[in-house]
MMTF fields as JSON, N, C-alpha, C and O atoms, coordinates in Angstrom:
{
  "mmtfVersion": "1.0.0",
  "mmtfProducer": "UNKNOWN",
  "numBonds": 459,
  "numAtoms": 460,
  "numGroups": 115,
  "numChains": 1,
  "numModels": 1,
  "chainsPerModel": [1],
  "groupsPerChain": [115],
  "chainIdList": ["A"],
  "bondAtomList": [4, 2, 8, 6, 12, 10, 16, 14, 20, 18, 24, 22, 28, 26, 32, 30, 36, 34, 40, 38, 44, 42, 48, 46, 52, 50, 56, 54, 60, 58, 64, 62, 68, 66, 72, 70, 76, 74, 80, 78, 84, 82, 88, 86, 92, 90, 96, 94, 100, 98, 104, 102, 108, 106, 112, 110, 116, 114, 120, 118, 124, 122, 128, 126, 132, 130, 136, 134, 140, 138, 144, 142, 148, 146, 152, 150, 156, 154, 160, 158, 164, 162, 168, 166, 172, 170, 176, 174, 180, 178, 184, 182, 188, 186, 192, 190, 196, 194, 200, 198, 204, 202, 208, 206, 212, 210, 216, 214, 220, 218, 224, 222, 228, 226, 232, 230, 236, 234, 240, 238, 244, 242, 248, 246, 252, 250, 256, 254, 260, 258, 264, 262, 268, 266, 272, 270, 276, 274, 280, 278, 284, 282, 288, 286, 292, 290, 296, 294, 300, 298, 304, 302, 308, 306, 312, 310, 316, 314, 320, 318, 324, 322, 328, 326, 332, 330, 336, 334, 340, 338, 344, 342, 348, 346, 352, 350, 356, 354, 360, 358, 364, 362, 368, 366, 372, 370, 376, 374, 380, 378, 384, 382, 388, 386, 392, 390, 396, 394, 400, 398, 404, 402, 408, 406, 412, 410, 416, 414, 420, 418, 424, 422, 428, 426, 432, 430, 436, 434, 440, 438, 444, 442, 448, 446, 452, 450, 456, 454],
  "bondOrderList": [1, 1, 1, 1, 1, 1, 1, 1, 1, 1, 1, 1, 1, 1, 1, 1, 1, 1, 1, 1, 1, 1, 1, 1, 1, 1, 1, 1, 1, 1, 1, 1, 1, 1, 1, 1, 1, 1, 1, 1, 1, 1, 1, 1, 1, 1, 1, 1, 1, 1, 1, 1, 1, 1, 1, 1, 1, 1, 1, 1, 1, 1, 1, 1, 1, 1, 1, 1, 1, 1, 1, 1, 1, 1, 1, 1, 1, 1, 1, 1, 1, 1, 1, 1, 1, 1, 1, 1, 1, 1, 1, 1, 1, 1, 1, 1, 1, 1, 1, 1, 1, 1, 1, 1, 1, 1, 1, 1, 1, 1, 1, 1, 1, 1],
  "groupList": [{"groupName": "MET", "atomNameList": ["N", "CA", "C", "O"], "elementList": ["N", "C", "C", "O"], "formalChargeList": [0, 0, 0, 0], "bondAtomList": [1, 0, 2, 1, 3, 2], "bondOrderList": [1, 1, 2], "singleLetterCode": "M", "chemCompType": "L-PEPTIDE LINKING"}, {"groupName": "LEU", "atomNameList": ["N", "CA", "C", "O"], "elementList": ["N", "C", "C", "O"], "formalChargeList": [0, 0, 0, 0], "bondAtomList": [1, 0, 2, 1, 3, 2], "bondOrderList": [1, 1, 2], "singleLetterCode": "L", "chemCompType": "L-PEPTIDE LINKING"}, {"groupName": "THR", "atomNameList": ["N", "CA", "C", "O"], "elementList": ["N", "C", "C", "O"], "formalChargeList": [0, 0, 0, 0], "bondAtomList": [1, 0, 2, 1, 3, 2], "bondOrderList": [1, 1, 2], "singleLetterCode": "T", "chemCompType": "L-PEPTIDE LINKING"}, {"groupName": "ILE", "atomNameList": ["N", "CA", "C", "O"], "elementList": ["N", "C", "C", "O"], "formalChargeList": [0, 0, 0, 0], "bondAtomList": [1, 0, 2, 1, 3, 2], "bondOrderList": [1, 1, 2], "singleLetterCode": "I", "chemCompType": "L-PEPTIDE LINKING"}, {"groupName": "ASN", "atomNameList": ["N", "CA", "C", "O"], "elementList": ["N", "C", "C", "O"], "formalChargeList": [0, 0, 0, 0], "bondAtomList": [1, 0, 2, 1, 3, 2], "bondOrderList": [1, 1, 2], "singleLetterCode": "N", "chemCompType": "L-PEPTIDE LINKING"}, {"groupName": "GLY", "atomNameList": ["N", "CA", "C", "O"], "elementList": ["N", "C", "C", "O"], "formalChargeList": [0, 0, 0, 0], "bondAtomList": [1, 0, 2, 1, 3, 2], "bondOrderList": [1, 1, 2], "singleLetterCode": "G", "chemCompType": "PEPTIDE LINKING"}, {"groupName": "GLU", "atomNameList": ["N", "CA", "C", "O"], "elementList": ["N", "C", "C", "O"], "formalChargeList": [0, 0, 0, 0], "bondAtomList": [1, 0, 2, 1, 3, 2], "bondOrderList": [1, 1, 2], "singleLetterCode": "E", "chemCompType": "L-PEPTIDE LINKING"}, {"groupName": "SER", "atomNameList": ["N", "CA", "C", "O"], "elementList": ["N", "C", "C", "O"], "formalChargeList": [0, 0, 0, 0], "bondAtomList": [1, 0, 2, 1, 3, 2], "bondOrderList": [1, 1, 2], "singleLetterCode": "S", "chemCompType": "L-PEPTIDE LINKING"}, {"groupName": "TYR", "atomNameList": ["N", "CA", "C", "O"], "elementList": ["N", "C", "C", "O"], "formalChargeList": [0, 0, 0, 0], "bondAtomList": [1, 0, 2, 1, 3, 2], "bondOrderList": [1, 1, 2], "singleLetterCode": "Y", "chemCompType": "L-PEPTIDE LINKING"}, {"groupName": "ARG", "atomNameList": ["N", "CA", "C", "O"], "elementList": ["N", "C", "C", "O"], "formalChargeList": [0, 0, 0, 0], "bondAtomList": [1, 0, 2, 1, 3, 2], "bondOrderList": [1, 1, 2], "singleLetterCode": "R", "chemCompType": "L-PEPTIDE LINKING"}, {"groupName": "LYS", "atomNameList": ["N", "CA", "C", "O"], "elementList": ["N", "C", "C", "O"], "formalChargeList": [0, 0, 0, 0], "bondAtomList": [1, 0, 2, 1, 3, 2], "bondOrderList": [1, 1, 2], "singleLetterCode": "K", "chemCompType": "L-PEPTIDE LINKING"}, {"groupName": "VAL", "atomNameList": ["N", "CA", "C", "O"], "elementList": ["N", "C", "C", "O"], "formalChargeList": [0, 0, 0, 0], "bondAtomList": [1, 0, 2, 1, 3, 2], "bondOrderList": [1, 1, 2], "singleLetterCode": "V", "chemCompType": "L-PEPTIDE LINKING"}, {"groupName": "ALA", "atomNameList": ["N", "CA", "C", "O"], "elementList": ["N", "C", "C", "O"], "formalChargeList": [0, 0, 0, 0], "bondAtomList": [1, 0, 2, 1, 3, 2], "bondOrderList": [1, 1, 2], "singleLetterCode": "A", "chemCompType": "L-PEPTIDE LINKING"}, {"groupName": "GLN", "atomNameList": ["N", "CA", "C", "O"], "elementList": ["N", "C", "C", "O"], "formalChargeList": [0, 0, 0, 0], "bondAtomList": [1, 0, 2, 1, 3, 2], "bondOrderList": [1, 1, 2], "singleLetterCode": "Q", "chemCompType": "L-PEPTIDE LINKING"}, {"groupName": "ASP", "atomNameList": ["N", "CA", "C", "O"], "elementList": ["N", "C", "C", "O"], "formalChargeList": [0, 0, 0, 0], "bondAtomList": [1, 0, 2, 1, 3, 2], "bondOrderList": [1, 1, 2], "singleLetterCode": "D", "chemCompType": "L-PEPTIDE LINKING"}, {"groupName": "HIS", "atomNameList": ["N", "CA", "C", "O"], "elementList": ["N", "C", "C", "O"], "formalChargeList": [0, 0, 0, 0], "bondAtomList": [1, 0, 2, 1, 3, 2], "bondOrderList": [1, 1, 2], "singleLetterCode": "H", "chemCompType": "L-PEPTIDE LINKING"}, {"groupName": "PHE", "atomNameList": ["N", "CA", "C", "O"], "elementList": ["N", "C", "C", "O"], "formalChargeList": [0, 0, 0, 0], "bondAtomList": [1, 0, 2, 1, 3, 2], "bondOrderList": [1, 1, 2], "singleLetterCode": "F", "chemCompType": "L-PEPTIDE LINKING"}, {"groupName": "PRO", "atomNameList": ["N", "CA", "C", "O"], "elementList": ["N", "C", "C", "O"], "formalChargeList": [0, 0, 0, 0], "bondAtomList": [1, 0, 2, 1, 3, 2], "bondOrderList": [1, 1, 2], "singleLetterCode": "P", "chemCompType": "L-PEPTIDE LINKING"}, {"groupName": "TRP", "atomNameList": ["N", "CA", "C", "O"], "elementList": ["N", "C", "C", "O"], "formalChargeList": [0, 0, 0, 0], "bondAtomList": [1, 0, 2, 1, 3, 2], "bondOrderList": [1, 1, 2], "singleLetterCode": "W", "chemCompType": "L-PEPTIDE LINKING"}],
  "groupTypeList": [0, 1, 2, 3, 4, 2, 5, 6, 1, 1, 7, 6, 8, 8, 4, 9, 10, 9, 3, 8, 10, 7, 11, 1, 12, 9, 10, 2, 5, 3, 5, 8, 13, 2, 3, 1, 13, 13, 9, 10, 6, 10, 2, 1, 13, 11, 14, 12, 1, 11, 10, 3, 7, 6, 11, 1, 5, 15, 4, 16, 16, 0, 14, 3, 12, 11, 13, 16, 17, 10, 4, 16, 2, 2, 4, 12, 17, 3, 14, 7, 12, 2, 2, 4, 6, 3, 6, 12, 1, 10, 6, 10, 3, 10, 1, 1, 6, 12, 6, 10, 13, 1, 1, 1, 13, 11, 3, 5, 12, 10, 5, 18, 11, 6, 10],
  "groupIdList": [1, 2, 3, 4, 5, 6, 7, 8, 9, 10, 11, 12, 13, 14, 15, 16, 17, 18, 19, 20, 21, 22, 23, 24, 25, 26, 27, 28, 29, 30, 31, 32, 33, 34, 35, 36, 37, 38, 39, 40, 41, 42, 43, 44, 45, 46, 47, 48, 49, 50, 51, 52, 53, 54, 55, 56, 57, 58, 59, 60, 61, 62, 63, 64, 65, 66, 67, 68, 69, 70, 71, 72, 73, 74, 75, 76, 77, 78, 79, 80, 81, 82, 83, 84, 85, 86, 87, 88, 89, 90, 91, 92, 93, 94, 95, 96, 97, 98, 99, 100, 101, 102, 103, 104, 105, 106, 107, 108, 109, 110, 111, 112, 113, 114, 115],
  "secStructList": [7, 7, 7, 7, 7, 2, 2, 2, 2, 2, 1, 6, 6, 6, 6, 6, 6, 6, 7, 7, 2, 2, 2, 2, 0, 0, 0, 0, 0, 7, 7, 2, 2, 2, 2, 2, 2, 2, 6, 6, 7, 1, 7, 7, 7, 6, 6, 2, 2, 2, 2, 2, 2, 2, 2, 1, 7, 7, 7, 2, 2, 2, 2, 2, 2, 2, 2, 1, 7, 6, 6, 1, 7, 7, 7, 1, 7, 7, 7, 4, 4, 4, 2, 2, 2, 2, 2, 2, 2, 2, 2, 2, 2, 2, 2, 2, 2, 2, 2, 2, 2, 2, 2, 2, 2, 2, 2, 2, 2, 2, 6, 7, 7, 7, 7],
  "xCoordList": [0.404, -0.344, -0.088, 0.533, -0.517, -0.675, -1.112, -2.097, -0.236, -0.697, -0.272, 0.728, -1.43, -1.28, -1.197, -1.693, -0.628, -0.371, -0.779, -0.126, -1.742, -2.665, -2.035, -1.854, -1.675, -1.2, 0.084, 0.229, 1.05, 2.608, 2.343, 3.082, 1.291, 1.027, 0.218, 0.198, -0.035, -0.329, 0.938, 1.085, 1.497, 3.145, 3.192, 2.123, 3.747, 4.827, 4.822, 5.573, 3.138, 2.668, 2.776, 3.647, 2.191, 3.007, 3.734, 3.711, 4.88, 5.892, 6.38, 6.983, 6.39, 6.126, 6.537, 7.577, 5.15, 4.259, 4.531, 3.862, 5.35, 4.777, 3.132, 2.548, 2.784, 1.228, 1.252, 1.852, 0.293, 0.132, -0.977, -2.034, -0.84, -1.901, -2.795, -3.946, -2.388, -3.426, -4.72, -5.851, -4.248, -4.869, -5.452, -6.415, -5.226, -6.215, -7.015, -8.221, -6.633, -7.501, -8.474, -9.365, -8.941, -9.804, -10.432, -11.623, -9.506, -10.507, -11.384, -12.45, -10.154, -11.603, -12.608, -13.704, -12.229, -12.888, -12.806, -13.656, -11.961, -10.838, -10.186, -9.613, -10.661, -9.555, -8.196, -8.05, -7.31, -5.915, -5.223, -4.208, -5.904, -5.598, -5.634, -4.921, -6.883, -7.535, -6.407, -5.796, -5.9, -4.73, -3.409, -2.67, -2.924, -1.762, -2.578, -2.864, -2.914, -3.367, -3.426, -2.65, -4.813, -4.164, -2.594, -2.181, -1.817, -0.57, -0.377, -1.287, 0.099, 0.32, -0.699, -0.088, -2.116, -2.38, -2.688, -2.85, -2.729, -2.184, -3.591, -3.385, -4.703, -5.972, -6.258, -5.785, -7.345, -8.293, -9.371, -9.448, -10.757, -12.0, -12.071, -12.08, -12.108, -12.833, -12.906, -11.841, -14.109, -14.632, -13.818, -14.17, -12.839, -11.889, -10.763, -10.183, -10.866, -9.727, -9.953, -9.068, -11.166, -12.355, -12.022, -11.538, -12.335, -12.831, -10.796, -10.574, -9.553, -8.667, -8.108, -7.577, -8.284, -8.097, -8.996, -8.499, -10.292, -10.958, -10.491, -10.967, -9.671, -9.287, -7.475, -7.136, -6.638, -5.835, -5.219, -4.026, -6.763, -6.96, -5.483, -4.913, -5.284, -5.135, -5.956, -6.915, -5.344, -5.872, -5.088, -4.387, -5.506, -4.925, -5.331, -4.588, -7.031, -7.539, -6.572, -6.438, -5.996, -5.05, -3.625, -3.301, -2.963, -1.472, -2.229, -1.658, -3.388, -3.683, -3.691, -3.221, -4.621, -5.085, -3.458, -3.085, -2.998, -1.575, -0.938, -0.472, -1.111, -0.233, -0.683, 0.129, -2.23, -2.677, -1.956, -1.457, -2.182, -1.312, -2.211, -3.44, -1.071, -2.068, -3.064, -3.661, -3.217, -4.055, -5.239, -5.936, -5.69, -6.625, -7.9, -7.548, -9.328, -10.534, -10.884, -10.488, -11.427, -11.656, -13.411, -13.687, -14.187, -15.206, -15.031, -15.39, -14.519, -13.562, -13.622, -13.265, -14.519, -14.737, -12.925, -11.99, -12.838, -11.592, -11.603, -12.449, -10.31, -10.309, -9.627, -8.408, -10.555, -10.337, -9.316, -8.189, -9.632, -9.23, -7.446, -6.872, -6.786, -5.953, -5.578, -5.002, -5.903, -6.24, -6.847, -6.154, -7.784, -8.719, -7.576, -7.821, -6.778, -6.431, -4.879, -4.551, -4.205, -3.286, -4.066, -3.636, -5.319, -5.523, -6.224, -6.542, -6.259, -6.548, -5.164, -5.244, -4.327, -2.88, -2.455, -1.794, -3.056, -2.283, -2.563, -2.001, -3.954, -4.445, -4.276, -4.35, -4.012, -3.434, -1.594, -0.91, -1.305, 0.049, -0.103, 0.506, -1.361, -1.218, -1.272, -0.478, -2.302, -3.373, -1.786, -1.43, -1.167, 0.253, 0.751, 1.924, 0.802, 2.342, 1.797, 2.555, 0.464, 0.067, -0.309, 0.133, -0.979, 0.228, 1.254, 1.224, 2.667, 3.449, 3.899, 4.557, 3.32, 3.716, 3.14, 3.858, 1.723, 1.208, 1.823, 1.632, 2.866, 3.779, 4.649, 5.332, 4.882, 6.923, 5.981, 6.022, 5.162, 4.97, 4.421, 4.49, 4.066, 3.501, 5.417, 5.894, 5.857, 7.243, 7.772, 8.053, 7.852, 8.9, 8.52, 9.295, 6.616, 6.363, 6.483, 6.198, 6.892, 7.209, 8.671, 9.197, 8.979, 10.937, 11.41, 12.601, 10.618, 11.558, 12.667, 12.603, 13.808, 15.02, 15.065, 14.786, 15.556, 16.072, 17.996, 18.853, 17.802, 19.338, 19.393, 20.451],
  "yCoordList": [13.851, 14.609, 15.682, 15.665, 16.587, 17.69, 18.171, 17.694, 19.083, 19.463, 20.753, 21.27, 21.339, 22.576, 22.658, 21.734, 23.67, 24.593, 25.123, 26.05, 25.438, 27.206, 28.152, 29.348, 27.372, 27.791, 28.359, 29.581, 27.508, 28.06, 29.345, 30.318, 29.113, 29.981, 31.764, 32.854, 31.687, 32.664, 33.13, 34.252, 32.328, 32.874, 32.91, 33.471, 32.71, 33.661, 35.146, 36.116, 34.645, 36.381, 36.904, 37.711, 36.597, 37.511, 38.073, 39.267, 37.246, 37.63, 38.319, 39.279, 38.245, 39.521, 40.614, 41.217, 40.77, 42.55, 42.729, 43.315, 42.215, 42.565, 42.735, 43.729, 41.677, 41.858, 41.657, 40.758, 42.931, 42.24, 41.452, 41.762, 40.035, 39.696, 40.184, 40.32, 40.569, 41.456, 42.619, 42.854, 43.174, 44.137, 43.35, 43.994, 41.779, 41.484, 40.867, 41.066, 40.112, 39.853, 40.436, 39.589, 41.427, 42.723, 42.958, 42.968, 43.105, 43.487, 42.498, 42.451, 41.666, 39.394, 39.286, 38.957, 39.713, 39.581, 38.276, 37.624, 37.779, 36.096, 36.588, 37.462, 35.644, 35.687, 35.554, 34.966, 36.231, 36.471, 35.191, 34.984, 34.24, 33.087, 32.134, 31.198, 32.679, 31.422, 31.778, 30.829, 33.265, 34.053, 33.479, 33.454, 32.839, 32.344, 31.144, 31.514, 30.114, 29.034, 28.528, 27.823, 29.213, 29.065, 28.737, 27.63, 29.811, 29.541, 28.466, 27.978, 27.525, 26.387, 25.242, 24.225, 25.249, 24.601, 24.64, 25.676, 22.754, 23.052, 22.923, 22.97, 22.805, 23.322, 24.644, 25.238, 24.766, 26.402, 26.467, 26.692, 26.175, 26.18, 27.816, 28.838, 27.81, 28.898, 29.721, 30.045, 30.377, 31.292, 32.135, 33.299, 31.693, 32.244, 33.211, 34.287, 31.813, 32.472, 33.841, 34.693, 33.988, 34.093, 36.181, 37.104, 36.329, 36.901, 37.903, 39.056, 36.694, 37.17, 37.982, 39.085, 37.323, 37.754, 38.57, 38.895, 39.502, 40.567, 41.639, 42.739, 41.636, 42.314, 42.67, 43.832, 41.498, 42.176, 42.415, 42.647, 42.306, 42.883, 41.489, 41.76, 40.411, 39.452, 38.101, 37.489, 37.97, 36.809, 35.412, 34.834, 34.814, 33.306, 32.67, 31.902, 32.903, 31.561, 31.395, 30.367, 32.761, 32.541, 31.551, 30.744, 31.896, 31.914, 30.012, 29.074, 29.996, 28.33, 27.427, 26.383, 28.728, 27.697, 28.049, 26.917, 28.395, 28.362, 26.954, 26.33, 26.564, 25.176, 24.243, 23.731, 24.14, 22.634, 23.134, 24.171, 22.052, 21.583, 22.295, 22.258, 23.163, 23.83, 23.451, 24.181, 21.785, 21.061, 20.641, 19.886, 21.769, 21.156, 21.588, 22.768, 21.67, 22.509, 23.512, 23.128, 24.438, 25.651, 26.121, 25.968, 26.657, 27.507, 28.316, 28.606, 29.648, 30.766, 30.752, 29.978, 32.506, 33.115, 33.458, 33.743, 33.323, 33.122, 34.8, 35.35, 35.503, 37.488, 37.581, 37.554, 37.692, 37.895, 38.845, 38.614, 39.968, 41.648, 41.519, 42.476, 40.417, 41.036, 40.019, 40.425, 39.128, 38.087, 39.529, 39.963, 39.859, 40.567, 42.197, 43.046, 42.249, 43.371, 42.828, 43.414, 41.663, 40.784, 41.157, 41.781, 40.322, 40.187, 41.735, 41.731, 42.754, 44.493, 44.506, 44.6, 44.459, 45.085, 44.387, 44.757, 43.001, 42.42, 42.589, 42.121, 43.634, 43.775, 44.527, 44.999, 45.343, 47.31, 47.065, 48.023, 46.042, 45.663, 45.689, 46.404, 44.413, 44.639, 45.626, 45.882, 46.541, 47.552, 48.284, 48.503, 48.523, 49.521, 48.5, 48.857, 47.778, 46.988, 47.543, 48.126, 47.155, 47.218, 48.992, 49.596, 49.536, 51.292, 51.169, 51.335, 50.743, 51.095, 51.004, 51.861, 49.329, 48.771, 50.419, 51.368, 50.391, 51.871, 52.712, 53.378, 53.239, 54.184, 53.691, 54.573, 53.174, 52.565, 52.603, 53.651, 51.507, 51.406, 53.537, 53.69, 54.315, 55.308, 56.306, 56.7, 56.378, 57.187, 56.274, 56.825, 54.562, 54.394, 55.001, 55.395, 54.922, 55.342, 56.956, 57.4, 57.667, 59.069, 59.084, 59.927, 57.998, 57.937, 58.629, 58.771, 58.913, 59.367, 58.556, 57.327, 59.275, 58.146, 59.163, 60.318, 58.747, 59.143, 59.457, 59.015, 60.387, 60.744, 61.041, 61.387],
  "zCoordList": [4.519, 4.893, 5.614, 6.676, 5.114, 5.25, 7.085, 7.647, 7.704, 8.973, 8.995, 8.498, 9.829, 9.592, 11.492, 12.136, 12.102, 13.534, 13.523, 13.042, 13.76, 14.172, 14.932, 14.701, 16.009, 17.549, 16.973, 16.926, 16.519, 15.746, 14.694, 14.544, 14.127, 12.77, 13.866, 13.294, 14.573, 15.257, 16.379, 16.864, 16.537, 17.68, 16.854, 16.614, 15.718, 14.521, 14.13, 14.031, 13.913, 13.458, 14.845, 15.171, 15.374, 17.212, 17.14, 16.841, 17.451, 17.471, 16.634, 17.114, 15.414, 13.957, 14.282, 14.549, 14.175, 14.125, 16.03, 16.881, 16.086, 18.27, 18.832, 19.264, 18.679, 18.985, 20.669, 21.259, 21.4, 22.39, 22.562, 22.011, 23.562, 23.533, 24.275, 23.86, 25.627, 26.767, 25.575, 25.999, 24.173, 24.137, 22.987, 22.571, 22.002, 21.449, 22.323, 22.18, 23.263, 24.106, 24.518, 24.44, 24.95, 24.788, 23.241, 22.931, 22.55, 21.269, 20.376, 19.763, 20.723, 20.275, 20.962, 20.508, 22.894, 24.11, 24.119, 24.726, 23.57, 23.561, 25.806, 26.456, 25.919, 28.012, 27.121, 26.049, 27.843, 28.102, 28.041, 27.375, 28.863, 28.594, 27.811, 27.448, 27.572, 26.073, 25.228, 24.735, 24.889, 23.87, 23.976, 22.991, 25.518, 25.535, 24.714, 23.575, 24.955, 24.872, 23.452, 22.806, 23.1, 21.213, 21.017, 20.675, 21.27, 20.939, 21.285, 20.615, 21.842, 22.26, 21.492, 21.167, 21.163, 20.777, 19.039, 18.393, 18.294, 17.231, 16.534, 15.321, 16.75, 16.233, 17.088, 18.057, 16.135, 16.46, 15.808, 14.6, 16.953, 16.356, 15.622, 16.308, 14.424, 12.986, 13.798, 14.322, 14.233, 15.017, 15.908, 16.098, 16.432, 17.186, 16.274, 16.421, 14.958, 14.093, 13.492, 13.405, 13.095, 12.047, 13.092, 12.437, 14.278, 14.901, 14.951, 14.581, 15.637, 15.129, 14.029, 14.158, 12.936, 11.802, 11.604, 10.526, 11.694, 11.89, 12.868, 12.584, 13.972, 15.376, 14.292, 14.066, 13.821, 13.046, 12.098, 11.902, 10.996, 9.517, 8.612, 7.555, 9.265, 8.383, 7.883, 8.353, 7.013, 6.306, 6.537, 5.705, 8.495, 8.464, 7.54, 6.929, 7.125, 6.037, 4.481, 3.816, 4.206, 3.525, 3.476, 2.604, 4.645, 5.526, 5.333, 4.776, 5.894, 5.944, 4.15, 3.699, 3.547, 1.83, 1.396, 1.085, 1.316, 0.401, 0.323, -0.63, 2.042, 2.425, 1.064, 0.293, 0.949, 0.275, -1.415, -1.853, -1.862, -2.89, -3.842, -3.905, -4.806, -6.217, -7.159, -7.951, -6.917, -7.688, -7.468, -8.145, -5.333, -4.966, -5.244, -5.249, -5.531, -6.204, -4.83, -3.73, -4.918, -3.886, -4.871, -6.061, -3.81, -4.423, -4.41, -5.551, -3.783, -3.846, -5.312, -6.2, -5.199, -6.504, -7.136, -6.389, -8.669, -9.21, -9.613, -10.318, -8.901, -9.307, -10.705, -10.874, -11.677, -12.986, -12.86, -13.299, -12.259, -12.972, -13.295, -13.813, -12.977, -13.285, -14.743, -15.752, -14.587, -16.05, -17.26, -18.18, -17.03, -17.876, -18.113, -18.97, -17.456, -17.74, -18.865, -19.896, -18.299, -18.609, -20.729, -21.699, -20.438, -22.059, -23.127, -24.316, -22.248, -22.31, -22.985, -24.209, -22.653, -22.925, -24.0, -24.971, -23.627, -25.283, -26.174, -27.164, -26.198, -27.909, -27.785, -28.92, -27.104, -26.576, -27.467, -27.828, -27.578, -27.63, -29.434, -30.231, -29.75, -31.326, -31.874, -32.779, -31.456, -31.746, -32.033, -33.191, -31.211, -31.438, -32.215, -32.101, -32.73, -32.873, -34.845, -35.62, -35.132, -36.303, -36.5, -37.477, -35.674, -35.607, -36.353, -37.573, -35.429, -36.018, -37.292, -37.882, -37.961, -39.579, -40.05, -40.363, -39.984, -40.865, -40.908, -41.926, -39.981, -40.105, -40.571, -41.093, -40.647, -41.037, -42.483, -43.127, -42.978, -43.923, -45.531, -46.751, -44.542, -44.836, -45.093, -46.157, -44.071, -43.81, -45.223, -46.287, -44.964, -46.309, -47.82, -48.691, -47.831, -49.317, -49.682, -50.794, -48.708, -48.517, -49.386, -50.113, -49.032, -49.212, -47.66, -47.381, -46.987, -45.598, -45.162, -45.176, -44.726, -44.373, -43.323, -43.646, -41.414, -40.684, -41.229, -41.994, -40.313, -40.357, -38.786, -38.259]
}
């Protein structure tokens, strides 16, 4: 069974980014002592994690989500922009390859040879 320690996740982030807990408490409206306690807790209420994520501009939910197996389902919308761009580039490559072949045929028909 997957175990996610939210307090550890927050603590590591705070240390890595040198987050001042007093500033975080002030900006989130969460008490300073509560911020300190959250670092020791294994679980955290979702609304508190949302506030912290918003203030820090960091998606802790994604940090948690990537810990789940890839075969788990989700209702999150799929970002198809990258897939669409790859498909468009593949089509462009096909078109360019066809144009290249046509140019080679035209050059070959005229008897031009590269020197």
